[in-house]
C-alpha positions in Angstrom: 0.0 0.0 0.0 1.5 3.4 -0.9 2.3 5.8 1.9 3.2 9.4 1.8 6.5 10.0 3.6 7.4 13.5 4.6 10.9 14.4 5.5 12.2 17.8 6.6 15.8 18.5 6.0 17.8 21.6 7.2 19.5 23.3 4.2 20.7 26.0 6.4 20.1 25.4 10.1 19.3 29.1 10.7 17.3 30.2 7.6 15.3 27.4 6.0 14.2 23.8 5.7 13.3 21.5 2.9 10.4 19.2 2.9 10.8 16.1 0.9 7.6 14.0 0.0 7.8 10.5 -1.3 5.1 8.0 -2.1 6.4 4.4 -1.3 5.5 1.4 0.7 5.3 1.9 4.5 8.2 -0.5 5.5 11.1 -0.4 7.9 13.4 -0.6 4.8 11.8 2.5 3.3 12.1 4.3 6.5 15.8 3.4 6.9 16.3 4.6 3.2 14.8 8.0 4.0 16.2 8.6 7.5 19.7 7.3 7.7 21.6 6.7 11.0 23.5 9.9 10.4 20.3 11.9 11.0 20.8 13.5 14.4 17.5 15.4 14.7 14.3 14.4 16.4 11.7 12.3 14.8 8.0 13.1 15.5 6.1 9.9 14.6 3.0 7.8 15.1 3.2 4.5 16.7 4.6 2.6 13.8 7.2 0.0 15.0 9.8 0.9 12.5 10.5 4.1 14.4 11.0 2.6 17.9 14.6 1.8 17.7 15.5 5.6 17.2 16.7 7.3 20.5 15.5 10.7 19.6 11.9 10.0 18.8 8.8 11.8 20.0 5.3 10.6 19.6 3.0 12.9 17.7 0.6 14.6 20.1 -2.4 14.3 17.7 -1.8 10.6 17.5 -1.7 10.3 21.2 -4.9 12.3 21.6 -6.6 10.0 19.1 -5.4 6.9 20.9 -6.7 8.4 24.3 -10.1 9.0 22.7 -10.2 5.5 21.4 -9.3 4.1 24.9 -12.0 6.4 26.5 -14.6 5.0 24.2 -13.8 1.5 25.3 -16.8 -0.8 26.2 -14.9 -1.8 29.4 -15.8 0.8 31.9 -12.4 0.6 33.7 -10.4 1.0 30.5 -12.7 3.8 29.4 -12.0 5.6 32.8 -8.2 5.4 32.2 -8.6 6.7 28.6 -10.7 9.6 30.0 -8.0 10.4 32.6 -5.2 10.3 30.0 -7.3 12.5 27.7 -7.8 15.0 30.6 -4.1 15.0 31.4 -3.2 15.7 27.6 -5.8 18.6 27.6 -4.2 20.0 30.9 -0.7 19.7 29.3 -1.8 21.6 26.2 -3.6 24.2 28.2 -0.6 24.7 30.4 1.6 25.3 27.4 -0.8 27.8 25.9 -1.1 29.6 29.2 2.8 29.8 29.5 3.1 27.9 32.7 6.6 27.5 34.1 8.4 24.1 34.1 7.8 23.8 37.8 4.1 24.4 37.5 3.8 22.0 34.7 5.7 19.3 36.9 3.5 20.0 39.8 0.2 19.8 37.7 1.4 16.6 36.1 2.4 14.9 39.3 -0.9 15.7 40.9 -3.0 14.5 37.9 -1.0 11.4 37.3 -1.9 10.2 40.9 -5.4 10.0 39.7 -4.6 6.9 37.5 -5.4 3.9 39.6 -5.2 0.4 38.3 -7.0 -1.2 41.2 
């Protein structure tokens, strides 16, 4: 199945970036072809397993939100509750960033809300 790969490359680290688009199969080999080991930047990805070996990888926030919504819509009430709590934490995180909270305030809010997750 064809997949649209998007790669951003610095042409001049200060002034510009280049986006490279390629339609190709979504395989680990294709990923390795596009993003060589010499790439030292951060990858922002979905949950596809081919990316997991990269040390500098960040999960895409939109994908995390969609995953939390899916969990919150679970038919199992305990699972749905956990998804709802994760979704609330993500929304609080986004709100904190948009309000310009300090790192200490963000950590305090995160540690308080993460205590609400109970697996009993």
